[in-house]
N, C-alpha and C positions, 0 to 999 in steps of 0.2 A: 487499367480496366476502363472501358467506356460504358457510360450509362446514357440511355436515350429515352426521352418521353415520347409517347405515341403521337404521330402526326398524320393528318389526313392528306390524301393526294388531291391535286386539283382536278375538278370534275371535267369530264369530257363534254364536248358540245356536239350538237346535231347539225345536219346539212342545211344550208340555206337555199331557198328557191325564190326566183323572181316573182314579182307581183305587180299589179297595175299601180300607176302613180297618180297623185294629185299634186301639181306643181313639182317640187323636187322631193316630195315625200311619198313613199309607197305605203298605201293604207290597206288595212283589212279590218273591217268592223265585225264583231261577233253578233250574230243574230240567233233567235231561238232555234234550237235543234241543229245548229251549225257550229263546228269547232274550228279554232284557229289551227292552221296547218302545223305539222311537226317541226318546221324549220326554225321556230323560235324555241328557246330553252324554257324548261319549266323552272319556275322560281324555287330555289332550294328551301327546304324546311330546316331552318337554323334554330337550334336549341342551345341555350347557355348551360353547359355542364362542365364539371359538377357544381360550380359556384355561379350564383346569379347576382345581378345588381340589385339595388334596393327596391326598384319598382319594375314590375313587368311591362313589356312593351304592349301598346294597344294593338289589336288585330289590324292587318293590312288587307283591305278588300281586294277581290279579284279585279283584274283589268279587262276592259271591254273593247279596246281598240289597239291595233298594232301598227306601228310606223316603221317601215324598213328604210334605213338611212342610206341615201345615195352617196356615191363617192367617185372620185376620178381614178381610184385604184392605182396610184403610183406613190412615190415617196417624194414628190416635188410640189404638186398642186394642192393648194389649201382647200380642205373640205369643211372648214368650220361653219360656213354659211349653211351647208346641208344639215350639219349636226344641230345647229341652233334652231333651224326651221322644224326639224322633226321633233325636237324636245318640246317646242311650243305646241305643235300639232297634237301630240299625244300626252301633253300634260293634263293633270286632273282626271286620271282614270284610264290611262293607256300604257302601252309598252313600246319603247323605242329600241330597235334592234340594229346593232352594228353587225352586218352580215358576215358569215363565215367565208373564208377563202379570198377575201379582198383586204387591201390596206387603206387605212384612213390617215391622212396627214392633217395635223392641226397647226396652223400658222398664225392664229389670232387669239388673243386673250378672250376667254368666254366667262361671262357672269351668269352662273347657273343657280343663283340664289332664289329664283322664282319657282323652283320645282315643287310639285305637290301631287301626292297620290300617283306616282309614276314608277314603272320598272324600266331599267336601262339594261338591256341584254347585250353584253359585249362578247361576241363570238370571234371577232377579227383581231387584227393588230392595229392599235392606235399609236401613231408616232408623232411626237412633237418636233417642230422644225428646229434646226440648230442655229437660227438667226439670233445670236446672243445680243446684238445691238437692239433688235426689236423688243425682245423679251425684257431686257433691262429697263427700257423706256415705257413698256406697256403692261407688264405683269402686275398682279394685284398685290398691294402692300399690306402686311399685317403689322401691328404695332409692337410685336415682340421681336427683339434682336433684329436681324436683317432678313426676316422671312418675307418672301414673295412667292407667288404661285402662277402657274400657267392658266388655271381656271379656278373659280371660286364656287364651290359646291355648297348649296344650302337649301332649306325648305323643310317640308314635312312629309313623312311616309314615302321615302325614296328607297327602292331596292335596286342594287347594282350587282350583277352576276353574269355568268355565261362562259367562264373558262378561257376567255381571250387574254391578250397581252396589251398592257399599256407601257409604252417605252418612252422615257424622257430624253433619249438621244444625248446622254450625259457626257460623252467623251469631249465634245467641244467645250463643255463647262469645266471639266477637270483640267483641261489644258489652259483655259482662260484663267482659272483660279490660281494656277501655278505662277502666272505672270502678274495677276492683280488680285490680292486678297480682299479687295473691296468690291469686287464684282458681285452683283445681286443675282444669285443663282436661284431659280424657281424650285419650289418643292413640287413633287409629282401630283399629289392629291392635296390641294388646299381646300380645307373644309371650314366653313364659317356659318354658324347658325343652322346646323342640320339637326333635325329632331325625328325620333321614332323611326329610324331607318336601319337597313342592313346592307352591308357591303361584303360580298362573299365570292369565292371561287374565281379569283383573278390571279394573273401572273403579272408582276410589276418588275420592270427592268430599267437599269441605267438612269436613275433619278439624278438630276444635277445636285440636289441637296437632300433634305429629308424626303422620305417616301410619303409620309402622311403628316400633315399638321392639322390638328383638330381643335378648332377654336369656337368658343361660344356655342357649344353643342350639347344636347342632352339625349340620352337613350339611343345610342348608336352602337351597333354590333358589327365587328369585323371578324369574319370567319373564313378559314381555308384560303389564306393569302400566301402566295409564293413570291418572295422578294430576293433578288440577286442582281449583280451587275457591277463589276469592278472596272478599273481603268485598263485600257489596252496599251497605254503608253507609260513612260516613267513617272507621269504625274498622277498621284493617287486620287481616288474618289473619296473626298473628305466630307464629313458632316452628313453622311447618308443614313441618318437615324431611320429606323423602321416606322415608328409612330411617336409623335410628340403630342401630348394632350395639354390644352391651355384654356383656362376659364371654361371648363367643361365638366359635366356631371353624368354619372350613369353610363360610362363607356365600358364595353366589353371587347377584348381583343383575345382571340383564341384559335387553336388548331392550325397554326401557321408555321411556315418554314422560312427562315430569314438568314441570308448570308450577306453581311454588309460590313461597313467600316466605322461605325459609330454606335450609339446606343441602340439596342434592339427595341426597347420601348423606354420612353422618358416621360415622367410626369412633371410638366412645367407648372408655373404658378397657377393656383386656384383650380387644381384638378381634384375632384372629389368623387367618392363612390365608384372606383374603377376596379374592374376585374381583368387580370391577364392570366391565361391558363392554357396549358397544353401547347407549349411552344418549343421549337428547336431554333436556337440562335447560334450562329457561327461567325467568328471573326469580329465580334461586336465589342462594345464597351459596357455590356451588361444591361440589366434592367434597372433603371436609375430613377430615383427621386431627385429632381433638379436638372440643371442647376437653379438654385433659389437665392434670394437676397441680393440679386445683381444690381437692382436699381434703388438708390437712396430715396427714402420717402414713400416707398411702396411696401405694402403688407402682403406677403405671399402665403397662400394656404395650400397644403397638400395633405388630405386626410381621408381615412377610410379606403385604403388601397389593399387589395388582396392579390398576391401573385402566387400561382400554384402550378406545380408540375412542369418545370422548365429544364430543358437540356441546354447547357451552355458550354460551347466547344471553341477552343482556340481564341479566347477572348481576353481582354484586359481585366474585366471584372465579371462577377456573377451578379450579386446584389450590391447596389451602390446608392449612397445618399451623399449628394454633393451640394455644399452651401458656400456662398461667397462670404469672406470675412467682413468685419465692420471697419474696413479700411480700403482705400482705392487700390485696385489690383488689376493686372492685365494678363490674361491667359495668352492672348495674341494681339496683333495690331487691330484686328476687327472684332475682338471679343474682350471687353473690359467691364469692370463693375466693382460692386462692393458697397456695403452700408445699408442694404435693405433689411427689413424685419419680417416677422411672420411666424408661422408654426408648421411643423410636420408632426402629424399625430395619427395614431392607430394605423400603422403600416405593418403588414404581415407578408413575409416571404416564406412560403411553405413548400418544401420538397423541390430541391434543385440539385441536378446532376452535373457535376463539374468535371471537365476534362481539358487539361492544359490551359487553365485560367490563372492569370497573375495573382489576383486576390479573389477568393471566393466571396468574401464580404468586405466592403469598404465603406466606412462612414467618415466624412471629412468636412470640417467646417472652415477650411482654408483654401477653397477652390480658387484657382487663378493667382494664388500667392505662394511662392516657394519658401518664404520666410516664416516658418512655423512659430518662432518666437514672437514675431510681429502680430500674428493672429491671436496669440494668447494675451498680448498687450491690449488688443482691441477685439474682445470676444464678440462673437456673432450675436446680433439682436434677434436671430431666428432660432426658436427652440425646437428640439427634437424629443418627442415623448411617445411612450407606448409603442415601441418598435420590436417586432418579434422576427427572429430568424430561426427557422426550425427545419430539421430533416435535410440538411445539406450533406451530400456525399460526393466523394471523388478525389481526384488528385490535381493539384494546382500545377502551374508551370514552375520553372526554376528561378524566375526573375527575382522574387522576394524571399527565397529560401533563407532562413527556416520558417518564415511566416506564411500562413495561409490566409490571414485576415488582418485588417488594420482598422481600429476605431479610435478616432482622435476628435474629441470634443474641445471646443475652444475655452470652455470653463466648466466647472463642476455643476453649474446650474443650467447650462445650455442644453444638456442631454440628460434625460431621466427615463427610467424604466425601459432600458434596452436589454434584451435577452437573446442568448444563443443557446438552443437546446437541441438534443438529438442529432448532433453533428457527427459525421464520420469523414473528416477531411484530413488530408496529409499532403505535404510537399513531396517532390520526387525523392528526397533523401529520407522520408519517413517521419519528419517532424510535423508538429501541429501547433506551432506557436502563433501568437497574435501580438501585434503592437497595440497597446492600450494607453489612452490618455484621457483623464477626467471622466471615467466611466466606472460604474459599479462592477468590479471584476467578479464578484460572487454570482452574478446573473449570467455569466458567460461560461459555457462548458468547453471553451478553448483555453489553452494555457497562456495567460498574459505574461509579459516579460520579454517578448521578442524584441529585437533591436529596431530602432527607427531606420527604415530603409527607403523612405519617401512614399509618394503617392502617384497614382496615375493621373 
């Protein structure tokens, strides 16, 4: 039986009309009694439902000027200078429009951390060039793992919407990564220092790596985002997480449809007060806390997370918490770590619909290390407390039958107050077993005693 959460469709966009220009930017200023023509989209009214972050967002004032961004309308010539000029022209009170019916090509890295009180209306297709040599040399570097980005988005009171498509031209990167695992693949939306902003009604395709990396940001809402784009060759699209949050607070991710090949959403170090709700995730690695504890000497915090009403289909995991052990480990040549400390606290996964998912629930303090005995010899210095899994329903895949879940803490003190309630889970053969290690079995309504069959 299949269970699905309600998902909103991507909004339609209206027709674009030419307008007079100043330099390379088409301008229209609103005057009393005169309205901006209908070829720009209306800003969506986005509400956080049913759950809200800790603090409401401040109101976003109306915009009084519109800039229509010029382009060469091909898939070869770089339009980044036009884009940058328009964003500067309409910054602090305006709307910049990527016009419907044309294609924009971005071939230069763009620092967009200056944005303030601006709407960006994407009605077109925006394509990033496939010049992998240029992007590896010039993309923006974040300090976490190997994250780089085509552009760096930041500022205050930024609304992005319009129903258009942003395409990372990922095939060149999937093929490159198959040859060189150390290639620096950009994320599609690199966000750094964004505040009080809403990103909604967009189609995202073929990201080289993560689709969103949200760093050092507060009070940002993502609504009605359509993510997809696998490889067209034998080389898979790897590490294509939907959203990764990092050093960020008050983030809401909701009402979105994701088909990808890694975490649907992942809460990286120092993610707090995050809500994820009303999501359809297919082909993913689940909605994950972590990975955490990767870097020795660093203290990672993930706390106050609420995940609600998720459909998880054809995935490796539903809900997942992954922590590196307190010993050097290597998941792959380009992803190594272990020995960090910190805490995971007050995490709730509420209402998840499972269909062909390897583990409905997975908690693992031995990420990157296949030797479980070694992990118990060197217990994690990162604690997991007050974690709730409730109202999980559906049928897992056959991979770990008879188990539907696995909870393995590296010591009896590393995990406390973990509960599973209201579950209606079973494997394809009808069993509902769980592998349990160093966890209070009385708080779990799944039957512990399942065999150790490994972890994803």
